[in-house]
C-alpha positions in Angstrom: 0.0 0.0 0.0 2.9 2.3 -0.8 2.2 6.0 -1.1 4.9 7.8 1.0 7.9 8.7 -1.1 10.5 6.0 -0.2 13.3 8.5 -0.9 11.8 10.9 1.7 11.3 8.6 4.7 14.7 9.5 6.1 13.7 13.2 5.7 10.6 12.5 7.8 12.6 10.7 10.5 15.1 13.6 10.6 12.4 16.2 10.9 10.6 14.3 13.6 13.7 13.7 15.7 14.6 17.4 15.4 11.2 18.4 16.7 11.6 16.0 19.7 14.1 18.4 21.2 15.3 21.4 19.3 18.6 21.2 21.2 19.4 17.9 19.4 19.0 19.1 15.8 20.3 16.5 13.4 22.0 14.7 16.3 21.1 11.2 15.0 22.3 12.0 11.5 25.6 13.5 12.6 26.3 10.5 14.9 25.5 8.2 11.9 27.9 10.1 9.7 30.7 9.9 12.3 30.0 6.2 12.8 30.0 5.7 9.0 33.4 7.2 8.7 34.7 5.0 11.5 33.3 1.9 9.9 34.6 2.8 6.5 38.1 3.3 8.0 37.9 0.1 9.9 36.7 -1.8 6.8 35.4 -5.0 8.6 31.7 -4.9 7.8 29.9 -5.7 4.6 28.0 -2.8 2.9 24.5 -4.1 3.9 25.4 -4.4 7.6 27.0 -0.9 7.5 23.8 0.5 5.9 21.7 -1.1 8.6 24.0 0.3 11.3 23.8 3.8 9.8 20.0 3.7 9.9 20.0 2.2 13.4 22.2 5.0 14.5 19.8 7.6 13.1 17.2 6.3 15.6 19.6 5.7 18.5 18.0 8.3 20.8 14.4 7.6 19.8 13.7 6.8 23.4 14.9 10.1 24.8 11.5 11.7 25.2 12.0 12.6 28.8 13.4 16.1 29.2 15.6 15.1 32.0 17.3 12.5 29.8 17.9 15.1 27.1 19.4 17.4 29.6 21.9 14.7 30.5 22.5 13.8 26.8 23.8 17.3 26.3 26.6 16.8 28.8 29.8 15.4 27.5 30.3 13.1 30.5 27.1 11.2 31.3 26.0 9.0 34.2 23.1 6.7 34.7 21.0 7.7 31.7 19.8 4.2 31.0 16.1 5.0 30.5 16.3 6.4 27.0 18.9 3.8 25.8 16.7 0.9 27.0 13.6 2.4 25.5 15.4 3.0 22.2 16.5 -0.6 22.1 13.0 -1.9 22.9 11.5 0.3 20.1 14.1 -0.8 17.6 14.5 -4.5 18.2 11.3 -5.3 16.3 12.6 -3.5 13.2 16.3 -4.4 13.2 18.1 -7.7 13.8 18.4 -8.2 17.5 22.2 -8.2 17.5 22.3 -4.8 15.8 19.5 -3.3 17.9 21.2 -4.4 21.1 24.2 -2.1 20.2 21.9 0.9 21.0 21.5 -0.5 24.6 25.2 0.0 25.2 25.7 3.4 23.6 26.3 5.2 27.0 28.1 2.4 28.8 31.6 2.8 30.2 34.3 0.8 28.5 35.6 -0.7 31.8 32.3 -2.0 33.0 31.9 -5.8 33.2 29.2 -6.6 30.7 28.0 -10.1 30.0 27.4 -9.9 26.3 29.0 -10.6 22.9 32.3 -8.8 22.8 31.8 -7.8 19.2 28.4 -6.3 20.0 29.9 -4.4 22.9 32.7 -3.2 20.7 30.2 -1.6 18.3 28.3 -0.2 21.2 31.5 1.6 22.3 32.1 2.8 18.7 28.6 4.4 18.9 29.3 5.8 22.3 32.4 7.5 21.1 30.6 8.9 18.0 27.7 10.1 20.1 29.9 12.0 22.6 32.1 13.5 19.9 28.9 14.9 18.2 27.8 16.4 21.5 31.2 18.0 22.0 31.2 19.3 18.5 27.8 20.9 18.8 28.8 22.7 22.0 32.4 23.6 21.2 33.0 23.6 17.5 36.3 25.3 17.7 37.8 23.3 20.5 38.9 20.1 18.8 42.2 20.0 20.7 40.4 20.4 24.1 38.1 17.5 23.1 41.2 15.4 22.4 42.4 16.1 25.9 39.1 15.0 27.4 39.0 11.8 25.4 42.5 11.0 26.5 41.6 11.6 30.1 38.8 9.1 29.8 40.7 6.6 27.7 40.4 3.0 29.0 37.7 3.9 31.6 34.7 5.7 29.9 35.9 5.2 26.3 37.5 2.4 24.4 41.1 3.2 23.4 40.6 1.4 20.1 37.5 3.4 19.3 39.1 6.7 20.1 42.0 5.9 17.8 39.6 4.8 15.1 37.9 8.1 15.2 41.1 10.1 14.9 42.2 7.9 11.9 38.8 8.4 10.3 39.1 12.2 10.9 42.6 12.2 9.3 41.5 10.2 6.3 38.0 11.6 5.8 37.8 15.0 7.5 35.0 13.8 9.8 35.1 16.7 12.3 35.0 19.5 9.6 32.3 17.6 7.7 29.9 18.1 10.7 29.9 21.8 9.9 29.0 21.2 6.2 25.9 23.0 4.8 25.1 19.9 2.8 25.2 17.6 5.8 21.9 15.9 4.9 23.1 15.3 1.3 26.2 13.6 2.6 24.1 11.0 4.4 24.5 7.8 2.5 20.9 6.7 2.8 19.3 9.0 0.2 18.6 6.2 -2.2 15.1 4.8 -2.5 14.5 2.4 0.3 12.7 -1.0 -0.2 9.0 -0.6 0.5 8.9 -2.9 3.5 11.9 -1.2 5.0 10.6 2.3 4.4 7.3 1.3 6.0 9.1 -0.1 9.1 10.9 3.2 9.7 7.6 5.1 9.6 6.3 2.6 12.2 9.3 3.1 14.4 8.3 6.8 14.6 4.7 6.0 15.3 5.6 3.6 18.1 7.9 6.1 19.6 5.1 8.7 19.6 2.3 6.5 20.7 4.4 4.8 23.4 5.4 8.1 24.9 2.3 8.0 27.1 0.0 5.3 28.4 -2.9 7.5 27.0 -1.8 7.2 23.4 -0.6 3.6 23.0 -3.0 2.4 20.4 -4.5 5.7 19.2 -2.7 6.0 15.8 -3.3 2.4 14.8 -6.9 2.5 15.8 -7.6 5.7 13.9 -6.0 4.1 10.9 -8.0 0.9 11.2 -11.3 2.6 11.8 -10.7 5.0 8.9 -9.9 2.2 6.5 -13.0 0.2 7.5 -15.2 3.3 7.1 -13.7 4.0 3.7 -14.4 0.4 2.5 -17.9 0.5 3.8 -18.6 3.8 2.0 -17.3 2.3 -1.3 -14.4 4.7 -1.7 -12.0 3.9 -4.5 -8.9 1.8 -3.6 -6.6 4.8 -4.4 -8.6 6.9 -2.0 -8.4 4.2 0.7 -4.6 4.2 0.3 -4.5 8.0 0.9 -6.7 7.6 3.9 -4.5 4.8 5.3 -1.4 6.9 5.1 -3.1 10.1 6.2 -4.5 8.5 9.3 -1.1 6.8 10.0 0.7 10.1 9.9 -2.0 12.3 11.5 -0.3 12.6 14.9 3.4 12.5 14.1 3.7 16.0 15.5 2.9 14.8 19.0 6.6 13.8 19.2 6.9 17.5 20.2 4.1 17.6 22.7 5.2 17.4 26.4 4.2 14.1 28.1 2.9 16.2 31.0 0.2 17.5 28.7 -0.5 14.2 27.0 -1.1 12.5 30.4 -2.9 15.3 32.2 -6.0 13.7 33.7 -8.2 16.8 33.8 -9.1 19.6 31.4 -6.2 21.4 29.8 -5.7 25.1 30.5 -6.0 27.4 27.5 -2.2 27.6 27.4 -1.8 23.8 27.5 -4.5 23.5 24.8 -2.5 25.9 22.5 0.5 23.7 23.0 -1.5 20.5 22.3 -2.9 22.0 19.1 0.5 22.7 17.8 0.9 19.0 17.1 -1.0 19.5 13.8 1.4 22.2 12.7 4.4 20.0 13.7 2.9 17.1 11.7 2.8 19.3 8.7 6.5 20.2 9.2 7.4 16.5 9.3 5.5 15.3 6.3 5.6 18.3 3.9 6.8 17.2 0.5 7.0 13.5 1.5 3.7 12.3 0.0 1.0 13.8 -2.2 -0.9 16.9 -1.2 -4.2 15.1 -0.8 -2.8 12.6 1.7 -1.1 15.6 3.6 -4.5 17.4 3.8 -6.1 14.2 5.2 -3.5 13.9 7.9 -3.6 17.6 8.9 -7.3 18.3 8.8 -8.5 15.7 11.4 -9.3 18.5 13.9 -11.1 20.8 11.5 -14.9 21.0 11.9 -17.6 21.5 9.4 -18.9 24.6 11.2 -15.5 26.3 11.1 -14.8 25.9 14.8 -11.9 23.4 14.4 -8.2 24.0 14.2 -5.6 24.9 13.0 -7.1 26.6 10.0 -10.8 27.0 11.0 -12.0 25.4 7.7 -15.6 24.9 7.0 -17.8 22.3 5.3 -17.1 23.6 1.8 -13.3 23.2 2.4 -13.3 19.6 3.6 -13.4 16.6 1.4 -15.1 13.3 2.4 -11.8 11.5 3.2 -10.8 14.5 5.5 -14.1 14.4 7.2 -13.9 10.6 7.6 -10.5 10.7 9.5 -11.9 13.4 11.7 -14.8 11.1 12.7 -12.4 8.1 13.1 -10.2 10.2 15.4 -13.2 11.0 17.7 -14.5 7.4 17.5 -11.1 6.0 18.5 -10.8 8.4 21.5 -14.2 7.4 22.8 -14.7 3.7 22.2 -11.2 2.0 22.1 -10.3 0.6 25.5 -6.9 1.7 26.8 -4.8 0.9 29.8 -6.0 3.9 31.7 -9.8 3.8 30.9 -12.6 1.6 29.8 -14.1 2.0 26.4 -17.3 4.0 26.2 -20.4 2.0 25.4 -21.8 2.1 21.9 -24.8 4.1 23.1 -22.7 6.7 24.8 -20.2 6.9 21.9 -22.9 7.3 19.3 -24.7 9.8 21.5 -21.7 12.1 21.6 -21.1 11.7 17.8 -24.7 12.6 17.0 -24.4 15.7 19.3 -21.3 16.7 17.3 -23.2 16.2 14.1 -26.1 18.2 15.4 -23.8 21.1 16.3 -22.3 21.1 12.9 -18.9 19.6 13.8 -18.8 16.2 12.2 -20.3 14.7 9.0 -23.6 13.0 9.7 -23.4 10.6 6.7 -20.1 9.1 8.0 -21.5 8.9 11.5 -24.5 7.0 10.2 -22.2 4.4 8.5 -20.2 4.1 11.7 -23.4 3.5 13.7 -24.8 0.9 11.3 -21.5 -1.1 11.3 -20.3 -0.1 14.8 -19.8 -3.6 16.3 -18.0 -4.9 13.2 -15.7 -1.9 12.9 -14.7 -1.9 16.6 -14.2 -5.6 16.7 -11.9 -5.5 13.8 -10.0 -2.5 15.1 -9.6 -4.0 18.5 -8.3 -7.2 17.2 -5.8 -5.5 14.9 -4.4 -3.2 17.6 -4.3 -5.8 20.4 -0.6 -6.7 19.5 0.3 -3.1 19.9 -1.1 -2.9 23.4 0.5 -6.2 24.3 3.9 -4.9 23.0 3.6 -1.8 25.2 2.7 -3.8 28.3 5.5 -6.2 27.6 7.9 -3.3 27.1 7.1 -1.9 30.6 8.0 -5.2 32.2 11.1 -5.7 30.2 12.2 -2.2 30.8 12.4 -2.8 34.5 14.3 -6.0 34.1 16.8 -4.6 31.7 17.3 -1.5 33.8 18.1 -3.6 36.9 20.6 -5.5 34.8 22.3 -2.4 33.5 22.5 -0.7 36.9 24.0 -3.8 38.4 26.6 -4.5 35.7 27.6 -0.9 35.2 29.0 -0.9 38.8 31.1 -4.0 38.2 34.5 -2.9 36.9 36.8 -5.2 35.0 40.4 -4.4 34.0 40.8 -4.5 30.2 
């Protein structure tokens, strides 16, 4: 069901990660470029494994959605910032080979800690660690390369692998890695601009969606359920297959901008203040920044108009009935339907009667399309049953992740305090 430009998926990833925290602009791409130069200099890996490692590195901080973790990431010397590394690994392992994904788990580990894992895996974890810290230093102190060398030497053999430090300097000598980080064509230098295979491109989009939905217990299955409900409604209404594809991708991408919404707002139990609501509403604008130019305009409008209302009282543009196509109206209904009637870990699903009562009220007040609501009501049980069945693995994955996170964190905290002489 390909529609998103497979050459632009990396662009979307880059934009989304930049929005996650403006202080880490292009951090993943810069670290990937440093690692790429180190791997090329070393010359051990085959091209396909190197390609996978570059893409993995692009996502290596995808779990860093807590502001306190980002604050620590910006320090050259870091301690006990396991949470984001563990979550990054848990997000990525379903999309990359386990042995590669596990490298991300170790990208802030001290070289002299006693880890019980594959030495080769730990070695590449250290390589990523060195690349990551050099990027942080560069972004803060671009003219202080010599001072960075002093810091690296001070931490040689304890925090950082001597072999990986030497490998970076050799890569810098041969390839000008440090100066390349200042390049205006940094993105063009990234070796992943070729068209990705469809399945792979789709998987990277799903990594982003997981990272956004899993940020909060309140949003775990929302994106997938909106997509499933939208697709079922489109089929029931007899929309052409090409339109269904646009609805599928529009619904899939409709909340990408929530990667920039604070968790405190996403999880607030009561009514949002006007200031908080303004911040929440920004997610539509941010979604537009992420997907602009990466798919066709009709799909972009479907994604970005799910909060517009027929009476002009929606956001962000205040569009009215004459401006909104049927696919755009359909995803708006699906968004509300998902929020009301899909069971989540923090609340029970609303009953059919209560859900439909609210939807009819919104139709009566001129907010939502009555025709679409009528189709939803006539097929309610079948739509919700199918959506629930299809998103159940996502909820299971989230629940399993919470358990595994605690287990892995305990392991990391224990082993990190066990020092071994190298």
